[in-house]
MIKE-461602 format. One record per residue (C-alpha): residue number from 1; residue in three letters; chain; y, z, x. Coordinates in steps of 0.25 Angstrom, whole numbers, plus 5000, padded with zeros to 4 digits. Layout:
BEGIN
[NUM, ALA, A, [Y, Z, X]];
...
REM end
This chain:
BEGIN
[1, UNK, A, [5032, 5010, 5228]];
[2, UNK, A, [5025, 4997, 5225]];
[3, UNK, A, [5016, 4998, 5214]];
[4, UNK, A, [5002, 4993, 5217]];
[5, UNK, A, [4995, 4985, 5206]];
[6, UNK, A, [4980, 4980, 5205]];
[7, UNK, A, [4978, 4968, 5197]];
[8, UNK, A, [4963, 4965, 5194]];
[9, UNK, A, [4960, 4952, 5186]];
[10, UNK, A, [4950, 4941, 5188]];
[11, UNK, A, [4960, 4930, 5184]];
[12, UNK, A, [4968, 4926, 5196]];
[13, UNK, A, [4979, 4920, 5188]];
[14, UNK, A, [4981, 4934, 5181]];
[15, UNK, A, [4980, 4941, 5194]];
[16, UNK, A, [4991, 4933, 5201]];
[17, UNK, A, [5000, 4933, 5189]];
[18, UNK, A, [5000, 4948, 5188]];
[19, UNK, A, [5001, 4950, 5203]];
[20, UNK, A, [5014, 4941, 5203]];
[21, UNK, A, [5020, 4949, 5192]];
[22, UNK, A, [5017, 4963, 5197]];
[23, UNK, A, [5021, 4959, 5211]];
[24, UNK, A, [5034, 4953, 5206]];
[25, UNK, A, [5037, 4968, 5201]];
[26, UNK, A, [5035, 4973, 5215]];
[27, UNK, A, [5020, 4978, 5213]];
[28, UNK, A, [5009, 4976, 5224]];
[29, UNK, A, [4998, 4969, 5217]];
[30, UNK, A, [4983, 4969, 5221]];
[31, UNK, A, [4974, 4958, 5213]];
[32, UNK, A, [4959, 4958, 5211]];
[33, UNK, A, [4950, 4950, 5203]];
[34, UNK, A, [4938, 4959, 5200]];
[35, UNK, A, [4935, 4973, 5196]];
[36, UNK, A, [4928, 4977, 5209]];
[37, UNK, A, [4940, 4974, 5217]];
[38, UNK, A, [4949, 4980, 5207]];
[39, UNK, A, [4941, 4993, 5208]];
[40, UNK, A, [4942, 4993, 5223]];
[41, UNK, A, [4957, 4991, 5223]];
[42, UNK, A, [4959, 5002, 5213]];
[43, UNK, A, [4951, 5012, 5221]];
[44, UNK, A, [4959, 5009, 5233]];
[45, UNK, A, [4970, 5018, 5227]];
[46, UNK, A, [4980, 5007, 5230]];
[47, UNK, A, [4984, 5003, 5216]];
[48, UNK, A, [4995, 5009, 5206]];
[49, UNK, A, [4991, 5001, 5194]];
[50, UNK, A, [4980, 4991, 5190]];
[51, UNK, A, [4980, 4979, 5181]];
[52, UNK, A, [4965, 4976, 5178]];
[53, UNK, A, [4959, 4965, 5170]];
[54, UNK, A, [4948, 4970, 5160]];
[55, UNK, A, [4938, 4959, 5163]];
[56, UNK, A, [4938, 4960, 5178]];
[57, UNK, A, [4925, 4955, 5184]];
[58, UNK, A, [4917, 4965, 5192]];
[59, UNK, A, [4922, 4977, 5185]];
[60, UNK, A, [4930, 4975, 5172]];
[61, UNK, A, [4943, 4981, 5170]];
[62, UNK, A, [4938, 4991, 5160]];
[63, UNK, A, [4927, 4995, 5169]];
[64, UNK, A, [4936, 4997, 5181]];
[65, UNK, A, [4946, 5006, 5173]];
[66, UNK, A, [4934, 5014, 5167]];
[67, UNK, A, [4928, 5016, 5181]];
[68, UNK, A, [4941, 5020, 5187]];
[69, UNK, A, [4945, 5030, 5176]];
[70, UNK, A, [4931, 5037, 5176]];
[71, UNK, A, [4934, 5040, 5191]];
[72, UNK, A, [4945, 5050, 5186]];
[73, UNK, A, [4955, 5047, 5197]];
[74, UNK, A, [4960, 5033, 5192]];
[75, UNK, A, [4975, 5034, 5190]];
[76, UNK, A, [4979, 5019, 5192]];
[77, UNK, A, [4985, 5013, 5179]];
[78, UNK, A, [4977, 5001, 5174]];
[79, UNK, A, [4982, 4989, 5165]];
[80, UNK, A, [4970, 4981, 5160]];
[81, UNK, A, [4971, 4966, 5158]];
[82, UNK, A, [4963, 4962, 5146]];
[83, UNK, A, [4961, 4949, 5138]];
[84, UNK, A, [4955, 4957, 5127]];
[85, UNK, A, [4965, 4960, 5116]];
[86, UNK, A, [4958, 4968, 5106]];
[87, UNK, A, [4962, 4983, 5105]];
[88, UNK, A, [4949, 4989, 5108]];
[89, UNK, A, [4949, 4981, 5121]];
[90, UNK, A, [4962, 4986, 5125]];
[91, UNK, A, [4958, 5000, 5121]];
[92, UNK, A, [4946, 4999, 5129]];
[93, UNK, A, [4955, 4996, 5141]];
[94, UNK, A, [4963, 5009, 5139]];
[95, UNK, A, [4951, 5017, 5136]];
[96, UNK, A, [4945, 5013, 5150]];
[97, UNK, A, [4957, 5019, 5156]];
[98, UNK, A, [4967, 5008, 5158]];
[99, UNK, A, [4982, 5011, 5156]];
[100, UNK, A, [4986, 4998, 5149]];
[101, UNK, A, [4981, 4984, 5146]];
[102, UNK, A, [4987, 4970, 5145]];
[103, UNK, A, [4980, 4959, 5137]];
[104, UNK, A, [4979, 4945, 5143]];
[105, UNK, A, [4986, 4936, 5142]];
[106, UNK, A, [4998, 4945, 5146]];
[107, UNK, A, [5012, 4945, 5151]];
[108, UNK, A, [5012, 4948, 5166]];
[109, UNK, A, [5026, 4954, 5164]];
[110, UNK, A, [5020, 4963, 5153]];
[111, UNK, A, [5009, 4967, 5163]];
[112, UNK, A, [5019, 4970, 5174]];
[113, UNK, A, [5027, 4979, 5164]];
[114, UNK, A, [5014, 4986, 5161]];
[115, UNK, A, [5011, 4988, 5175]];
[116, UNK, A, [5025, 4994, 5178]];
[117, UNK, A, [5023, 5003, 5166]];
[118, UNK, A, [5010, 5009, 5171]];
[119, UNK, A, [5016, 5011, 5185]];
[120, UNK, A, [5028, 5019, 5179]];
[121, UNK, A, [5025, 5034, 5178]];
[122, UNK, A, [5026, 5039, 5163]];
[123, UNK, A, [5038, 5048, 5161]];
[124, UNK, A, [5029, 5060, 5158]];
[125, UNK, A, [5021, 5058, 5171]];
[126, UNK, A, [5034, 5056, 5179]];
[127, UNK, A, [5042, 5067, 5175]];
[128, UNK, A, [5041, 5080, 5183]];
[129, UNK, A, [5029, 5088, 5178]];
[130, UNK, A, [5022, 5101, 5182]];
[131, UNK, A, [5011, 5099, 5192]];
[132, UNK, A, [5001, 5104, 5182]];
[133, UNK, A, [5000, 5104, 5167]];
[134, UNK, A, [4990, 5111, 5159]];
[135, UNK, A, [4986, 5110, 5144]];
[136, UNK, A, [4974, 5119, 5141]];
[137, UNK, A, [4963, 5115, 5149]];
[138, UNK, A, [4970, 5102, 5154]];
[139, UNK, A, [4978, 5102, 5167]];
[140, UNK, A, [4985, 5091, 5173]];
[141, UNK, A, [4991, 5089, 5187]];
[142, UNK, A, [5004, 5081, 5186]];
[143, UNK, A, [5004, 5078, 5201]];
[144, UNK, A, [4989, 5074, 5203]];
[145, UNK, A, [4989, 5068, 5189]];
[146, UNK, A, [4975, 5075, 5186]];
[147, UNK, A, [4970, 5082, 5174]];
[148, UNK, A, [4959, 5093, 5172]];
[149, UNK, A, [4953, 5097, 5159]];
[150, UNK, A, [4947, 5111, 5160]];
[151, UNK, A, [4947, 5111, 5175]];
[152, UNK, A, [4940, 5097, 5175]];
[153, UNK, A, [4947, 5085, 5181]];
[154, UNK, A, [4949, 5074, 5170]];
[155, UNK, A, [4952, 5059, 5175]];
[156, UNK, A, [4964, 5053, 5168]];
[157, UNK, A, [4970, 5040, 5170]];
[158, UNK, A, [4985, 5039, 5174]];
[159, UNK, A, [4989, 5036, 5160]];
[160, UNK, A, [4980, 5047, 5154]];
[161, UNK, A, [4986, 5057, 5163]];
[162, UNK, A, [5000, 5053, 5160]];
[163, UNK, A, [4997, 5054, 5145]];
[164, UNK, A, [4991, 5068, 5147]];
[165, UNK, A, [5003, 5072, 5155]];
[166, UNK, A, [5012, 5067, 5144]];
[167, UNK, A, [5005, 5075, 5134]];
[168, UNK, A, [5005, 5088, 5142]];
[169, UNK, A, [5020, 5087, 5145]];
[170, UNK, A, [5024, 5083, 5130]];
[171, UNK, A, [5015, 5093, 5122]];
[172, UNK, A, [5016, 5095, 5107]];
[173, UNK, A, [5024, 5082, 5106]];
[174, UNK, A, [5019, 5070, 5098]];
[175, UNK, A, [5020, 5057, 5105]];
[176, UNK, A, [5017, 5043, 5098]];
[177, UNK, A, [5008, 5033, 5105]];
[178, UNK, A, [5021, 5025, 5108]];
[179, UNK, A, [5028, 5037, 5114]];
[180, UNK, A, [5016, 5040, 5123]];
[181, UNK, A, [5016, 5025, 5127]];
[182, UNK, A, [5031, 5026, 5131]];
[183, UNK, A, [5030, 5040, 5138]];
[184, UNK, A, [5016, 5039, 5145]];
[185, UNK, A, [5014, 5024, 5147]];
[186, UNK, A, [5029, 5020, 5148]];
[187, UNK, A, [5027, 5009, 5139]];
[188, UNK, A, [5037, 5005, 5128]];
[189, UNK, A, [5026, 4997, 5121]];
[190, UNK, A, [5011, 4996, 5122]];
[191, UNK, A, [4998, 4997, 5114]];
[192, UNK, A, [4998, 5011, 5108]];
[193, UNK, A, [4983, 5012, 5109]];
[194, UNK, A, [4985, 5014, 5124]];
[195, UNK, A, [4990, 5028, 5120]];
[196, UNK, A, [4979, 5030, 5110]];
[197, UNK, A, [4968, 5027, 5120]];
[198, UNK, A, [4974, 5036, 5131]];
[199, UNK, A, [4975, 5048, 5122]];
[200, UNK, A, [4961, 5046, 5118]];
[201, UNK, A, [4957, 5045, 5133]];
[202, UNK, A, [4965, 5057, 5136]];
[203, UNK, A, [4959, 5065, 5125]];
[204, UNK, A, [4945, 5061, 5129]];
[205, UNK, A, [4947, 5065, 5144]];
[206, UNK, A, [4953, 5079, 5140]];
[207, UNK, A, [4942, 5081, 5130]];
[208, UNK, A, [4943, 5094, 5121]];
[209, UNK, A, [4955, 5098, 5129]];
[210, UNK, A, [4965, 5087, 5125]];
[211, UNK, A, [4976, 5091, 5116]];
[212, UNK, A, [4981, 5078, 5112]];
[213, UNK, A, [4984, 5078, 5097]];
[214, UNK, A, [4986, 5066, 5088]];
[215, UNK, A, [4997, 5066, 5077]];
[216, UNK, A, [4993, 5055, 5068]];
[217, UNK, A, [5004, 5044, 5067]];
[218, UNK, A, [5012, 5050, 5078]];
[219, UNK, A, [5005, 5052, 5091]];
[220, UNK, A, [4999, 5062, 5101]];
[221, UNK, A, [5003, 5075, 5106]];
[222, UNK, A, [4997, 5086, 5115]];
[223, UNK, A, [4996, 5100, 5109]];
[224, UNK, A, [4990, 5112, 5117]];
[225, UNK, A, [4980, 5115, 5107]];
[226, UNK, A, [4965, 5110, 5104]];
[227, UNK, A, [4965, 5095, 5100]];
[228, UNK, A, [4951, 5094, 5096]];
[229, UNK, A, [4954, 5088, 5082]];
[230, UNK, A, [4962, 5077, 5088]];
[231, UNK, A, [4952, 5073, 5099]];
[232, UNK, A, [4948, 5060, 5092]];
[233, UNK, A, [4961, 5056, 5087]];
[234, UNK, A, [4966, 5044, 5095]];
[235, UNK, A, [4977, 5037, 5086]];
[236, UNK, A, [4991, 5041, 5083]];
REM end
């Protein structure tokens, strides 16, 4: 099936360049120039992945992603385009709910590879899984890709769900951030802070029921035991 990509950027040159590269890869591309139009297209349900500029007019890329993620039903992967190179700006994009970011100026070929990477299902998510997985008060449906905590629905982004599913199907095994980047994101390279931020977000959403532990200098693992002492540890 042809992948449907939304490209939202107020720079006509950037929009056209990205569109041509993605179409060359066989993707169907919709282009828009402002945040309000991007929101309309995203809410139509006709998008498989979105490439969104942080500084969109109307509604900024960060505000757009935050708004969609607060709705709880947003599952479209998002790559943010940003001219901001500082680490705190990159992390702000990931914390807003984006799956990846690319800093301007960027290689259209690299962006295309990032899009393809996000469109691929992670091995953990693609492998046959039981229809329901439980860990204490946490239950996930692998078919519906939904999660509940103590019986209450919790809104997870696509990548947060993939990360939780990976942890629950690989319990009591320590994985480094690079290994998680390989297994969950399907990236051979990338910013390791991507993993750090997603672990932090997942811990926050699962609250006191999360069981993600940190092994300093090695990585993270899920253990079916209270993890309160690790609740604020977000580096590995």
